[in-house]
N, C-alpha and C positions, 0 to 999 in steps of 0.2 A: 504494500500500500504506500503510495507516494504521500509524503507529508510536507507541509509548508509552515514556515515561521513568519509571523507578521512583523514587518520592518518598522512600522510607525504606529503610534497610539491612535486609536479611533474612539469615538464616544462610548462605545460599549465593549471594546476589546483593548487589551494592552499590547504594546510592543513585546514580541517574544512569545505570544500565545500561539498554540499549535493547531493547525487545521489539516484536513485531509479531503481527498476527492472520494466520494462514495461510489458504490457500484453503479449507481444511476447517473453519475457524472456531476453531482452537486458538490459544492464546497461546504464542508461541515467543520464547525469548531469542536475540538475535542472536549470531553467532559472534564471538569475540574471540581475541586472541593466546593466551590461556590456557584457553579453553573452546570446545568445538564448539557448533553450534546445538543448542538443547535445548528440548523442549516443557515448559511450566510448568503450564498449565491446559488441560483439554480444553474443547471447545465446550459440552458438557453442564454442566461445572462453572461456566463463565462464565454460562450461562443460569440455573442454580440459585442462584448467588450473584452477582447482578447488580451488587452494590456493590464487587466486587473492583477493577474498572477505575476506578471513581470514587474510591475511598478510597486506593488504593495506587499509582496511575499517573496521569501527566499526558500527555495527547495532545500529540504533537509536531506543531507547525504546519509544513505543507509550505512550503518557501521559494518565494516568488513569482519567476517568471522575468521578468527585466527586459526591458522593451520600450521603445525610444526613442519620444519624442513628436515630432510634426512639427517639423522644423527642427533637431532635436537631433543632435549628433554621436555616431556609434558606430563601433566597430572590427569588422573581419571579417578572416578569413584567406583569402588568395588563393593558389592553387596555384603561381603563378610568383613572386610578389613578397613573400610572407610576410604580416605584419599591415599592413592598410591602413585608412584612415579614410574615412567617407562621412557625409552628412547625411540623416536620415530624411525621405523625401518620400512614403512609402507607395506606392512604385513596385513593380512586379513583382519587381525585383531585391531591394529591401528586404524584401519579404514572403518571398521564397524563402530569403534568408539567415536570416531569423528562424525560419522553419519548420524548417530543418535544424540549428538550434542554432549558427549561425555569425554571431552578433550579440552583441557584447560592449561593456560600458560603458567599458573602458579598454584601452589598447594592451597592458598587462601581462597582462590576462585572455586576450586573443587570442593573444599569444605563448606563454602557458602551454598553450593548446590544442595548439600545434605541438610542444611538448616532451613531451607525454604519450607519443607513439609512441616517441621516442628513449629515454625513461626505461624503458619496458617492455622495449625491446631490451637496454638495459644490464643489466637484472636477470637476463637469460639464462634465463627460465622461460617455459613456454607461457602465452599470453595471447590474449584477444580483446577488442577495443575497438569500441564502436558509435560511428562517426564519420561526419560528413558526407564524402561521397566527395571533394569538392574540398579537403579539409584536407591531404591528402598529395599533394605534387607528383610529377610523373613521375620527377624525379631521385631523390626519396626512395624511391619504389617500386622503381626500377631498382637502386638501391644495396642495398635490402633483399633483393630477389630474388637479387642477385649473392652476398650474404653468407649468406642464409638460404633454403634450398630449400623450406621448408615454409610459405610465405606462402599464406594462404587467404582467401577472401571468403565470407561467408554473407549472402545477400541476401533479407530477408523481403519477401514480395509486397506487404504493406501499406505498404512504404516505396518502392515502385516507381511510376514514372509512365511511361505509354506515350504521353502527350500532352505535347508541348512547347508551353507557353503563350507562349513568346517568339516562336517561329517559326510556330506553328499546325500543325506537322507531327504526324502520328499514325502509329504503327506502324513507323516506320523504325528508330529506335534508342531503347531505353529510357533515360530519364534517371533515375538512381538518386539519391534524396534522401540516403539514408544506408544504410550496411551495416556488418556486423561484419568487421573486419580481424583476422586471427589469425596467430600464428606457432606452429607445432607444436600447434595446438589442434583443428582440424577434420581429418577424414580425407580430404576431397576438396579440390582447389584452388578450385573455385567451386561453391557450393551455393545453389540457388534453393529457398526454403521458402515453400509456400503457407500463409498464415496467415489464417484467417477471422476476421472481426469478430463478437463475440458481444454 
């Protein structure tokens, strides 16, 4: 999703506020603590006045996802031992960790990934997080299920693999790269969603 930052103050918006183009092509102000999501300009207005985005907004550059170079140290989260280090050799394990978002430049970044789940639980509100399946250890899941009876998984089909590249097995057990873990968020304990690529 392309995002834009406002360059000048307006009567109802401040310099630096963030906006995005919706699927319908409208310019939308992002939700803030003091303001709900709000449409600013329609697709038709943006077409008619093409200079609006150029004169009043700056396109926000998407952050690049860091990928280690050959021989470079990186950190990942293991479901038994927490944050571990390895050196990038472009192996299947390296690529798998990178694909599921389990490849970090520092130990602190890897440990922060582990803390997301705990912080969401502390807030005591419904939530869903898209996480690599191996982020949460069996002990964390067991403790969560014991204390929260509303743990759910939403598994998008595009994030599923039915072929295990490491063993060559097909069709026996799906290997889920990532899924949504939720507490009091989904209506069913396990939801498989068929999502088509467009």
